[in-house]
C-alpha positions as CSV (number, residue, x, y, z in Angstrom):
1,X,-0.8,66.3,35.7
2,X,2.9,65.7,35.2
3,X,5.4,68.5,35.7
4,X,7.5,70.1,33.0
5,X,11.2,70.5,33.9
6,X,13.2,73.0,32.0
7,X,16.9,73.5,32.6
8,X,19.0,76.0,30.7
9,X,21.3,79.0,30.9
10,X,21.1,82.6,31.8
11,X,21.9,84.6,28.6
12,X,23.6,83.2,25.5
13,X,26.0,85.8,24.2
14,X,29.4,85.3,25.9
15,X,32.8,85.8,24.1
16,X,34.6,82.9,26.0
17,X,31.9,80.5,24.9
18,X,33.0,80.7,21.2
19,X,35.0,77.7,20.2
20,X,34.0,75.9,23.4
21,X,30.2,75.6,23.7
22,X,29.7,77.2,20.3
23,X,31.4,75.8,17.2
24,X,34.4,78.0,16.3
25,X,33.0,78.7,12.8
26,X,29.5,79.6,14.0
27,X,28.4,83.1,13.1
28,X,27.5,85.2,16.2
29,X,24.1,85.9,14.7
30,X,23.3,82.1,14.9
31,X,24.4,81.6,18.5
32,X,20.8,81.6,19.8
33,X,19.8,79.2,17.1
34,X,22.5,76.8,18.3
35,X,21.9,77.3,22.1
36,X,18.2,76.8,21.8
37,X,18.7,73.4,20.2
38,X,21.2,72.4,22.8
39,X,19.0,73.4,25.8
40,X,15.2,73.7,26.2
41,X,15.2,77.2,27.9
42,X,17.2,80.4,28.3
43,X,16.9,83.5,30.4
44,X,16.8,86.8,28.5
45,X,19.3,89.0,30.3
46,X,19.5,92.0,28.1
47,X,16.0,93.1,29.3
48,X,17.5,93.6,32.7
49,X,19.8,96.4,31.5
50,X,17.5,98.1,29.0
51,X,14.1,97.7,27.4
52,X,14.4,95.6,24.3
53,X,12.4,96.2,21.1
54,X,9.6,94.2,19.4
55,X,11.8,93.3,16.5
56,X,14.3,91.6,18.7
57,X,11.6,89.5,20.4
58,X,10.3,88.5,17.1
59,X,13.8,87.5,15.9
60,X,14.3,85.4,19.0
61,X,11.0,83.7,18.5
62,X,11.9,82.9,14.9
63,X,15.4,81.6,15.8
64,X,14.2,79.1,18.4
65,X,12.5,75.7,17.8
66,X,8.9,74.7,18.7
67,X,8.6,73.8,22.4
68,X,11.4,76.1,23.5
69,X,10.8,78.7,26.2
70,X,12.4,81.9,27.4
71,X,12.3,83.4,30.9
72,X,12.5,87.1,31.0
73,X,14.5,89.2,33.4
74,X,12.7,92.3,34.6
75,X,14.2,95.7,34.0
76,X,16.6,97.0,36.7
77,X,15.1,100.4,36.5
78,X,12.2,99.0,38.5
79,X,14.1,96.9,41.0
80,X,17.5,98.7,41.3
81,X,16.9,102.4,40.4
82,X,13.3,102.9,41.5
83,X,13.6,100.2,44.1
84,X,9.9,99.3,43.6
85,X,8.7,102.9,44.2
86,X,6.1,104.1,41.7
87,X,6.6,101.0,39.5
88,X,3.3,101.3,37.5
89,X,4.6,103.1,34.3
90,X,7.9,101.3,34.2
91,X,6.1,98.0,34.6
92,X,3.7,98.9,31.7
93,X,6.7,99.7,29.6
94,X,8.2,96.3,30.1
95,X,5.1,94.6,28.9
96,X,4.7,97.0,26.0
97,X,8.3,96.5,24.8
98,X,7.7,93.4,22.7
99,X,7.4,90.4,25.1
100,X,4.1,89.4,23.5
101,X,6.0,88.6,20.3
102,X,7.4,85.5,22.1
103,X,3.8,84.1,22.2
104,X,3.8,80.5,23.6
105,X,7.6,80.7,24.2
106,X,7.2,83.3,26.9
107,X,7.9,81.8,30.3
108,X,8.3,83.4,33.8
109,X,9.4,86.9,34.6
110,X,12.3,87.1,37.0
111,X,12.5,90.1,39.3
112,X,15.9,90.3,41.0
113,X,16.6,92.7,43.9
114,X,20.0,94.3,44.6
115,X,22.0,93.1,47.6
116,X,21.3,96.3,49.6
117,X,17.5,96.2,49.1
118,X,15.8,95.3,52.4
119,X,12.4,93.8,52.9
120,X,9.6,96.4,53.1
121,X,6.3,94.6,53.3
122,X,4.3,97.5,52.0
123,X,6.5,98.2,49.0
124,X,6.7,94.5,48.1
125,X,3.0,93.9,48.3
126,X,2.2,96.9,46.2
127,X,4.5,95.6,43.5
128,X,3.2,92.1,43.7
129,X,-0.3,93.3,43.4
130,X,0.5,94.9,40.1
131,X,2.0,91.8,38.4
132,X,-0.3,90.4,35.7
133,X,-0.9,86.6,35.7
134,X,-2.2,86.2,32.2
135,X,-1.5,87.8,28.9
136,X,-4.8,89.6,28.8
137,X,-4.1,91.4,32.1
138,X,-0.5,92.0,30.9
139,X,-1.9,93.6,27.7
140,X,-4.2,95.8,29.7
141,X,-1.2,97.0,31.7
142,X,1.0,97.4,28.7
143,X,-1.5,99.8,27.1
144,X,-0.8,102.3,29.9
145,X,2.8,102.6,28.8
146,X,4.7,105.9,28.8
147,X,4.5,108.1,25.6
148,X,8.2,107.5,24.9
149,X,7.2,104.0,24.0
150,X,5.0,105.2,21.1
151,X,6.2,103.7,17.9
152,X,8.2,101.0,19.6
153,X,5.5,99.1,21.5
154,X,3.9,95.7,20.6
155,X,0.3,95.6,21.9
156,X,-1.2,92.5,20.5
157,X,-1.5,89.0,21.9
158,X,-2.3,85.8,20.0
159,X,-4.0,84.0,22.9
160,X,-4.7,84.2,26.6
161,X,-1.8,82.5,28.3
162,X,-0.5,82.1,31.9
163,X,2.1,84.7,33.0
164,X,4.3,83.6,35.9
165,X,6.6,85.6,38.1
166,X,9.6,84.8,40.4
167,X,11.4,87.0,42.9
168,X,15.2,86.7,43.7
169,X,16.2,88.2,47.0
170,X,19.8,89.2,48.1
171,X,19.3,90.6,51.6
172,X,18.9,88.6,54.8
173,X,16.0,90.9,56.0
174,X,13.7,88.9,53.6
175,X,14.0,86.1,56.2
176,X,10.6,87.1,57.3
177,X,7.4,84.9,57.4
178,X,5.4,87.9,56.1
179,X,7.4,87.8,52.8
180,X,6.5,84.1,52.2
181,X,2.9,84.9,53.0
182,X,2.9,87.7,50.4
183,X,4.5,85.5,47.7
184,X,1.9,82.8,48.3
185,X,-0.9,85.3,48.3
186,X,0.1,86.6,44.9
187,X,1.3,83.2,43.6
188,X,4.9,84.4,42.9
189,X,7.8,81.9,43.2
190,X,10.7,82.5,45.5
191,X,13.9,82.0,43.5
192,X,16.1,79.3,44.9
193,X,19.5,80.9,44.4
194,X,22.8,79.1,44.8
195,X,25.4,81.9,45.2
196,X,28.4,80.1,46.7
197,X,27.2,81.4,50.1
198,X,27.2,85.1,49.2
199,X,23.5,85.8,49.4
200,X,20.4,84.1,51.0
201,X,19.5,80.6,49.7
202,X,16.1,79.9,51.0
203,X,13.9,77.2,49.4
204,X,10.3,77.9,50.4
205,X,7.6,76.8,47.9
206,X,5.4,79.7,47.2
207,X,3.8,79.1,43.8
208,X,2.8,76.3,41.4
209,X,6.3,76.2,40.0
210,X,9.9,76.5,41.2
211,X,12.5,78.8,39.8
212,X,16.2,78.0,40.4
213,X,19.3,80.1,39.6
214,X,22.6,78.3,40.1
215,X,25.4,80.9,40.0
216,X,28.3,78.7,41.0
217,X,29.0,76.1,43.6
218,X,32.3,77.4,45.1
219,X,33.0,80.7,43.2
220,X,30.2,83.1,42.1
221,X,29.6,83.0,38.3
222,X,32.8,81.0,37.8
223,X,33.0,77.5,39.3
224,X,31.4,74.5,37.8
225,X,29.3,71.9,39.7
226,X,30.7,68.6,40.8
227,X,29.0,65.4,40.1
228,X,27.9,65.2,43.7
229,X,26.5,68.7,43.6
230,X,24.5,67.9,40.5
231,X,23.2,64.8,42.1
232,X,21.9,66.8,45.0
233,X,20.2,69.4,42.7
234,X,18.7,66.5,40.7
235,X,17.2,65.1,44.0
236,X,15.8,68.5,45.0
237,X,14.3,69.1,41.6
238,X,12.7,65.6,41.6
239,X,11.1,66.4,45.1
240,X,9.7,69.7,44.0
241,X,8.5,68.4,40.6
242,X,6.5,65.6,42.3
243,X,4.7,68.0,44.7
244,X,6.8,67.7,47.8
245,X,10.0,69.4,48.9
246,X,13.5,68.2,49.9
247,X,13.8,66.9,53.5
248,X,16.7,69.4,54.1
249,X,15.0,72.4,52.5
250,X,16.1,75.7,54.1
251,X,12.9,77.5,54.9
252,X,11.8,80.9,56.0
253,X,8.3,79.8,57.0
254,X,7.2,76.6,58.8
255,X,3.8,77.0,57.3
256,X,3.3,74.3,54.6
257,X,2.6,75.4,51.1
258,X,-0.6,74.4,49.3
259,X,-0.5,70.7,48.3
260,X,0.0,69.9,44.7
261,X,0.6,66.6,42.8
262,X,3.3,68.3,40.7
263,X,5.1,71.6,40.1
264,X,6.9,72.8,36.9
265,X,10.6,73.6,37.3
266,X,12.7,76.3,35.6
267,X,16.4,76.1,36.4
268,X,19.1,78.3,35.0
269,X,22.9,78.0,35.3
270,X,24.6,81.4,35.6
271,X,28.2,80.2,36.1
272,X,29.2,81.5,32.7
273,X,32.7,83.0,33.1
274,X,34.5,79.7,32.5
275,X,31.9,78.2,30.2
276,X,30.5,75.8,32.8
277,X,26.9,76.9,32.5
278,X,25.7,75.0,29.3
279,X,27.6,71.8,30.2
280,X,26.3,71.8,33.8
281,X,22.8,72.3,32.5
282,X,23.2,69.3,30.1
283,X,24.6,67.2,32.9
284,X,21.7,68.0,35.2
285,X,19.2,67.3,32.4
286,X,20.8,63.9,31.9
287,X,20.5,63.0,35.6
288,X,16.8,63.7,35.4
289,X,16.4,61.5,32.3
290,X,15.8,64.6,30.1
291,X,17.6,66.1,27.1
292,X,16.8,63.6,24.4
293,X,17.0,65.1,20.9
294,X,19.2,68.0,21.9
295,X,22.3,69.0,19.9
296,X,25.4,67.0,20.8
297,X,28.1,69.1,22.5
298,X,31.9,68.9,22.5
299,X,34.0,68.2,25.5
300,X,33.3,70.3,28.6
301,X,36.0,72.5,30.2
302,X,37.7,71.4,33.3
303,X,35.8,72.2,36.5
């Protein structure tokens, strides 16, 4: 079975993007409509800062075309405030908040740790063990939400669908073979994060898909990617998508991952400050022979 490669952006509402990526006369309310026709996938970022509402998810579903897919950033109350302690009710709240309204457009959940969060095998395994891997299990979890969600929960699924998860680390203590063993046990992807050297950038394969976040080649969140850098990322993605891994992969564990003929790829550019993200995403799509039928873009800003 061939892999599906999706390359897009992290978030879509940025003031500096207006008149550069977005047409100058485009109403703000139509920015998602435009972005979802210029790129095949977008990370939902607002869900990291606060629980969203069912109405918003329905509006996002309606604004995007068939075949489009969102990734969903997990709520920071779980990862940054609680730091994975007693995550059961907050996790139920996330799944009750309206995510099922995305239906077939719901892609992986991203769980990002703060830079000072160190690896704790017991905490991490407990959290991983709670993550649902299909919408039926997610619905069962969502039904256990806190009472404060009453009246603002969406507890209906249209079909049983796969639910995927990816974990982004930012502390070197995760350079521990036990961590990779846990991710593989629970079929959760390790996020391959390019952070201009600020945080760990390991590339172990731990699931049936890969999740990449490209935050900037030289300057975090700001710098664009050179043609040479995009060529390197295209080669890496091709290797992962065809079931292998790059020969220069930076690994935590020497144990080989389960063999697969292909892996799906989700890749998001987060170098948004100077409007590089959507243009870098399109350039990488082009290198992989993808992107046909997407909205034409204007000239990209200087890197």
